[in-house]
N, C-alpha and C positions, 0 to 999 in steps of 0.2 A: 575536160571538165575539173570543176571544182568539186573538192571533198570538204563536208561538213560532218563532224562528230557530235554527240551527244550522249548523256546517260539514258533520256527519255525523248521521243521524238512524238509529237502530238501533231495527226489530222487533222485539224477544224478547231477552229480560233471561237466556236458558239458556246451557248451555257455549258456542254459538258467537257470541251477540251479545255475551255479558259478555267474551269473549276479543277481539272485532272493537273493544269499544268500548275495550278496555286500549291495545290496539296503535294506534289511530286518537288518540286522548287523550294517550298519552304521547309520541306525536309532536309534538303542540302544537294538534291540532284541537280546536274546541268539539263535543264529543258531547253528544248525548242518547238516551238510551235509554228506549224505551217497553215495557211489558209490562203485560198484563190482568192477572195475579195478585198478590196483596197481599205477596209476597217476591219476590227474584229468586233467579235459581240454576238454575230449571227442574228437569230431571229429575236433576241432581247431588246434590241434597238427596234424594230417595228411596233411594239407591243406598248401602247400609250395607255392601254387601261390598266387598271389596277390588281394585281394579285389578289386572289382571296382564299380563304382556308385556315391555315395554324398561323401563328405568329411566328414561328421558326421556320414558316416557309415564306416570311414576309408579305403578309397578306395586308391588305392596304397600299402597296409600294408598286408604282407602277412601273412596268417591263423595263422600259428603258434605263432608269434610275437603279435598278439592280443591275443591268449591264456595266453602268459608269461604275459603282461600288465593286464590283468583280473586275473589271479592268486595273482598277487603281491598286486592289490586292496582288493582281498578276504581277504589274510592274514593280512594285516593292519586294515583290518574292527574287526577283531577278531573273525570270523565265526571260528566253529570248522569242520574239515575235515575227517571224517573215510573211509579210502581206502581200497580195498580188502574185502570189506563188503556185504552181500547178504541181501536184503529186500525180505523175503520169505512171509510175510503176512502182511494186513493190514487191520483193520478195523474201522468201522464208529465213534467210539469213538476215534481216531486219536491215535491210539496205533499199532505198528507193531514189526514184530517178525524179529530180523538181526543176522545174524551170522557174526562173525569177528573174524581171526585168532583161529577158532574153539572154542570160545567161544559164548552161547546163550545170547542175549541181548531182553529186551523188552524197546522198544523205545516210551515213551510217549509225545506228543506235542500238543501245544494248536491249531496250525496250519500247515497243511502239504501241503508242495508243491511238486508234482508228475511233474519233468523233465526228465523222463527215456528214450527218445529220440525213435529213430526207428531202424527197424532191415530190413535186405535186402530180397527181394525175392527171391525165388527160381525157377528154370526153369527145367522142366523132361523133358528128351528126350534119346534114347538107349546112354549110355557110361556116362551117366550124373554124376553116383556115383566114378569114378574111380580119382584116386589122380591127381590133376593138375587141376581139375573144382573146382574153385573159386568164391566169391563172390568178386566184384569191391572192395568194401572197404575191404576185406581180404587181397587183394593185394597191397592196398595203405598201410594198416597197416604193411605190412612186409615191404616195401621199404622206406618209409615215419618215421616210428617210429621205427621199428626193424633193419632196414638197411640190410635186405635181400631181395635178389632177386628171385621172386618166380618162374620164367622160364626164358627161352633165346629167345622161339618163341611165341609169343600171339595173340590168336585171342581175342578180346573184343564184348561181345555181346551187345548191347543197345548204341544208341548214344544220350541219354539224357546230362546234364552236367555233373553228376557222369563219365559216360563211355568215353567222350571226354577227361575230366580233368585228369581221372588215365591213359588214353592212353597217353597221354604227358608224364607223369609223368614216368609212366614205361619206355618210351625212353630215358628220362632225366636219369633210373637207369640203363640202359644200354640193355633194353632188346630191341627185335624187334618186332614191333607189325604189323604184317602181314594185317589186316584190322579190320574194325569196321562191325558189322554186324545189320541192324534195320530192324525189322519187318514191321514198317509204311512206307507210301511211302515217307518220307522226313525226315529229321534229326529233331530231338525232341532237340536238347541243344542249347545254344545261338551260335550266328554266330563266335562271335570271337574264341569261343574255336575250333569249327569245322574248321576255318580258317588255326590255327596253325597245326591241325593235317593234312589238306589237303595240307599244304605249305610242310611239311616234306615227304610228299609221300607217306601218309598211304591212302588206297583206302575206302570209305566208301559203302556198298553194302546196299544200301535202298531198301525195298521190299523184304528182304531175310530173312531166318532163317536158324538155326541150323537142319542138318537133323540128323545125330549120330556124336559122338567121338570115335575114334576107339584106340586101344591099348590093350597090354596084362597084365600088371602089372601098368601100369600108361598112361596119354594121350600121344599118338604118333601122332596123326592126326585128322581132322577135315572134316566133308563134310556138305556143305551150299546148299541151293537150293532156286529157286526166289518163290513168291507167287503170286498167282492170286488174283482178287480183293474180293476172299471169305475167304482169308487167307489160302487158300490151297496150298501145293506145286506142282510146275508143273514138271512134269517128263520130262528130258532132261537137264535141267537146272545146275546141280549139278555140284559143281567146290569143289576139295579137296586141304588141306593146310596141311603143315607138321609141326604140333605145339607140343609144349610140354604143354602148359598151356592154357586152357580157362577161360575166366572172365567174369562173368555175371553182368550187370548192368541193370537189368529190374525192377526197381522200389524199392520201400521202403514202410513200413507197419508201422504204429505208435506201440509202446509197451503198449500197454493199458491192460495188464494183471493185474496190480494192483489197475488201475483205476474201472475196473469191480467188482475185489473183494471188494473194498469199498462202492460198491453201487452206483455207478454215472450213470445218464442218457446218452444214447448214440444217435448220428446220424449217418445216412450214406450217406459219401460225397468221392465217388469215387474219383476224383481229389486229395482229401487228403488223400489217401492212403486206404481206406475203413471205418472203423467205428472209429469213433472221439469223444470224450467227450462233452456234451453241456458244454458252459461256458458263464459269462456273459464277460463287458467289462472290467472288474478288474481280468478277469480270474479264478473265483470261479467257480465251480462246482455246480452241483444241490445236490451234501452233502456239507451242510455248514461249512466254514472253511478247505474246500480242495478245492487246486488249481492246476491247471495245466499250463506249458508254453514249449513252443518249439515244436520238431516234435513230441510227443504224442499228440499234438492237433490237429495235421495234417501237413505232409510232406511239408515244404519250403525249407528255407537256414537259413544260421549259424548267418545273421544279424537280421532276424525276430524273431529266438529263442531268440537271448540276451534281444532282447526288449521285447519280451512278458516275459521273467524272470524279468526284471526289471518293468513289469507291477504289476506280482504276487507279488514280494518282498514287492513295495510301499504300495499293497494294502493288506497285511498280517501284515505290521508295522503299516498302519492305523488302520485297525481292533482292533489291541491289544492296542492301544492307544500311540504308539510311534511317530505317527505321528499327528499332527491336520489334520483338515478336509481341512484347506487353503492349508497349507504344502502339503498335498498329491495331491489335486486338481492341482496345480501348477505342481508337477511333474508328473502327469499323463498326462497331457494337451502337456507336451514336449513328453513324450513316444509315446501318440497317433498319434502326428504330425510325428514324425519319423516313425512310422507304416505305415503311410497313404502314405508317401513318398516311402518307400519299395514297396507299393501294388498299385502303381500309373504304368500308361503307359500300354505298348502293352502285355507285359509278365506279370505285375501285377494285371491288373485288374480283371482275374478270382479268384485269391486269395482271394483280398479282399472283392467280393460277396458272396464266400464260407464262410469267416469268418462273415459278416454280416449277414449270414443264422444261423451259430451257435449260434451268439448274440439272433436273434432274436427268435428262435426255443427256448432258454434259458428262455425269457421272458415269453413266451407261457407256458411254462412249470411252472413257478412261479406261473403263474398267476391261471390255473388249479387247482393248489395245493394252494393257498391261501397264498403264501410266498410272502413276501416283496422283492423288487428288490432290491440287492445291500446290504443284511443286514450285519451289524457288530454287534461287541459285545462292 
């Protein structure tokens, strides 16, 4: 077994992990980023649409361009990146087992940042195991990264931002989206995305769900039905569509396996995707020296993930002595201000309150266990 060492080891080379790597490495820390994919960038390179919001969060810039810019910054910072490498174990002493190119490594670091992201939820129904039923994220990877059209006639399940955006991108790639099915009585995503879909002539069936998918060897059609106020299917409301693909955009949940493994304490926040790790304002967990950032802390969006990565990277660099307290405080204040902007308004208020709950519960945990708040080496 080969041994690798680093000041900061970061698990995940998505928007959060790369942001953390840039902050820590540019401060002078020896940073190693590990990711199981063959290319870095995570979700950013699937996002061909323009971001919107404020100028400081690169409104009007397409996601993959933001990814390219972030990659360049990380490369210039001197951080090392191990791709096609799987972290299969993580211990409280901040050592981890990694397999890369058939070689087993033991990676030992002074600080760990877990930015593992989130995974798609699945939905079971008759025919759900037929080829042609897939997650919306998988379809997005196929069209935007691999340039492969998953099907010609597609039904999307879920009207959140993922379902709406991927539906539009499937249409741009040449697919016919026959409709979007939403179990709730109203559309879940932003109006700006839903408006584009409706103007393109795609119907959105709110208060409906899939009854079954049928086909011999692959998807050949789908049957949907309306739901009553108790979420039961209403007999006689069935509609059938000829499709070869069904995409599921029914939510995400944080990939917290390594966070559980290292011994961190958790909170249960349904709005963030389920069980999420407690962390303080520095993104440090209940295991000293282990930080989290991005969707692993609770599912939000790429801009928030980048800012949480920035915070974790700055905090880790400060804890290691690469940034003075004053330098770190200035950077953290700027990051916190940008996060507050992202979590303001009608859509962000709930996320802000849930983040405040995580941080407050973390403080209670430290008080109960006699630990100082925000301890550093």
